[in-house]
N, C-alpha and C positions, 0 to 999 in steps of 0.2 A: 589310698581309704583307711585310714587306722579306725579303729573302733580304742578308747582309753578308759579304763575311769580315774576318775581323781579324787581327788579333795584335799582342804588342808591342815596339816597332822599339828598339833600342838596351840594351835590358835584360830577355835570351833567360834567363835568374834568375827572373825572375817567375812564369815556368811549367817545368811538367815537363812535362804532356802539353795539348800545345800545340793550340793548335784548330784548326778545319777548316772551318768554317764557320757563325755562328749565323742560327736566323729568328729574329725581331722583329716582335712584334703589336702593333704599333698603339694598337689600341685599347683595348687592356690595359698596358701600358707594360710588357710582360713578356717574357723573351726567351730564349732555348735555346740554347749551345753546345753544338753537336756537333764532339768534337775529336779527334783523330787518331787516338786507341789503335783507332778504326773502323776503319784501313786494317790492309792486309796489312804485315808488316813490311816490306820492302823498301821501302815507298813511303813508311815513315817512319824506319831507318835510313843518311837521305843529307842532307848536306850540302846538297842541293837544297831541300827541302823551305821550299814559299814558293804556298803560295794564295793567287791573284790574283780572278781574272776570274772571272766565277757567272754563270749562262744555265738556263734554264729552258724546257725540251722534252719540249714532250709533259708526263709529269706526274712527270719526273726531273729531274733539279737537275744541274750537268755545272761541273764547276767545274778549273781549269789551272788545275796546279802546275806550276812550272819544267813540265818535257819530260813531261810522263805529263797525260790528261784523263780528271781522275774521276768518275767518274759515282753522283749517292745516289741512288735513293729521297726521296718524295713527306718524311717523317718520319725521311732524314738515316741510314739505311742504308747501309754497303755496299752496289755492285750489280758491280760492275768498272772495266777502266783501259786504256785504252791510251796507249803510244810513243810521243810526237810527234819524231819524227827533225828533229835540226839546228835542235829551238827551243833559242832561251835569253832567259828571264824578259818570259817573253808576259807579258801584262797585262790584254785584255777579247778575248771570245769573243761569236759568232753562230751558232748551230744552230736550221734550218726543218726541211722535208720538202727541199727544195733547194739549201744552200747551209751550206756549213760556214765560215766566216772567225775567225782570227786574226788577234792582233794578236804581231809575232815580231819585239818588241821588243830584243831584245841582237843582234839582225841586223838590222836599219833595213827591214826588212820586213813584209807583210800576205802572209798567204795563204787565195787566197778558191776552195776547191774544191784543187784541182788544179792552179790558178795563182800566179803569186809573182811579187808585183808590188812592187820594188824601189823603195822613196823614192828612194833616189838618183839616179834617171833621173828620178825629176819636174822641167822646168822650175824653176819654185819653188824647188828646192834644192839650187843648182850654187855649190858653193863647193870647193876646196883641203882647207880642212881638214873638210868636210863628207864627207867619202869614210872616216873613220873609224867604223870602227862604232859604231849605239848614242847618232851625234850628234845624229840627230834624235828621236827617244825614240817614236816611235808609239804610242798611247797608250789608246783610245780608240776606238766604236764604236760603232752606230746603226745600225738597219736601219729603213725609214721607206718612204713608199709604193714600191719596188723601187729605193731608193738607201740607200747604205751612207756613211752620213756619220762620217768620221774627221780626226783633232786630233795633230798631229805637236807635241810639247813645246818644244822644239829648247833644253833644259839651260838654259835661262834666255840662252843666246850669242844667241840675237836675238829676234822674237817668235814664239809658240806659229800654226805657220800651220792652216787649214782646206779639206777638202775631202770628196768626194763622190765616189764611184764610179756612174752609172748602169748596173742591170745588166739592160739591157736591150739598154744600147747599146755594152759594157765602158768606154765614157770614164771616164776623170776628170778631175775638175776643181777648179779652185784655186777659193773662196768668199774669204775671207779673212785676213788680220795681224789677230791681236789676243793681247793679254795676254803674261804669263812664262811660261813655266812652264805653261800650262795644266793643266785637267784632263779632260773628258767633254766629248759635243757629242750632247746634245736639242733630240729633231726635234716640234715642235705648227706644225701646217702652216706658215709661212714664217717661224717664229721658232727659231733655234735656242740652246738656251743654254748655258752654261758655265759656267767656274771660270777663273779670271786668281789659279793660285794663289800666282807672287808676287809678287800685286798685294793678294792678303786677299780679292778682287771677284766676287764673283756677275754675269755680264749676260747680256743679251739682244742677238743681232743678226739681222735680215733676211738670208736667206744666199740669198734673191733681189736685193734689191737692194744689201747691201751694209751697210745703217745700221744703226750701231750703236743699239739702239731704247734702254736704260738699260744702269746702270752701278751694283752696291751694294757697300757695304763690307761684307765678311759680321766679319771676321774680322782679329788682330790676327797679322802672320805671326811674330809674334815666337814668341808663345804659341804658333798653331794653325796649319796645311792642309790646305787644304781639298782634295776627292778624294771622290767617291763622289755619283749623281747621280739623282732621276728626277724623272718630274713625275707628280702624279696631279694629279682632277679640281679640287681646293681650294689645293694644297700645289705646291712642289717643297722636296723631300729631299734632305738638301745632307749629306754628312760631311764632322765637324773635326775631325780627328787632334790631341792635343795633346801640347807636350813637357813639361806641367804636373800634367798628370794624367788621369784619364778624356780616351777618344776622345766626341767627341755628334755628334748627327744632331740637325739644324737643322731645322725646319718652319715655312717664309717661307708668309705671304699672299697667295695669286697677285694679289688685287686691291690688297695698300700694299707687299707687298713687304719689308713687316716679317718680324721672326721671331715667332713663336707662339708659338714652348715647343719646348721642347730636353729631349733624350732624352741617356742618358748609357750608357756599357753596361762596367761598371765588372769590375775588371782587363785590363782593353782600352786601348790610348793609341794605337792605328791602327790607321783605316777604309782598304779596299783598293777595296771596287768593294763596291753597293748594287744589288740588285731589284729592282723587282713579282715576290711570289708570285702565280701567276695561279693560285693552285688553292684 
């Protein structure tokens, strides 16, 4: 089971009752779209409606929607929301017993509990033009082994950059630069998996040695936009938005790195985030 945030990019007329989140059962190929009509009116009647990052905590699902954090139960029923003051276009979130971590993407910051991490202050991201807001477009978070890994998209101006925050020391460490306009950074042991969106590539990097382990062409960037990544025992799950049809979900065999099968989300052309459903 996976939880996927979806929408119709560049064609809002395709739906009047917009999607909030999709529950996808890969054992059957069936999916359920939870729509905006479950929300109170003040979360719908706004130009800021943009459900993006999602994350499961205990038995509830959290979805970041512009400057709001929405909470649903496991069936997709609305529970509550809170306002995230000062947030612009947040992309991904992490929530555990000990932390809340959000990318405040439009402001080039990461909010880690009460601490604000200014991406512009990292020594690897200093140049005059980068002092504009959202130049680095921090867009991805992954919690692994008491470290938070994150990715700077960099908007195609320069190669994307990868870092981790050591939660024991609060030190921020630069890992490497790779790809252009990249998304996601999922960790398995010493390996970091990511999507070079502008190149249409899926890649694996040893985050300790910085060695590129493999790079696999997945998509023609004229037609597909790679974003959304999860890891299972047998597969890498990759989201592929489309400007010619339906959004696709690639199942990539971990042994061969070939696409074993694809699923489609009918009626939607854009995938924003994918998370494994732990329930």
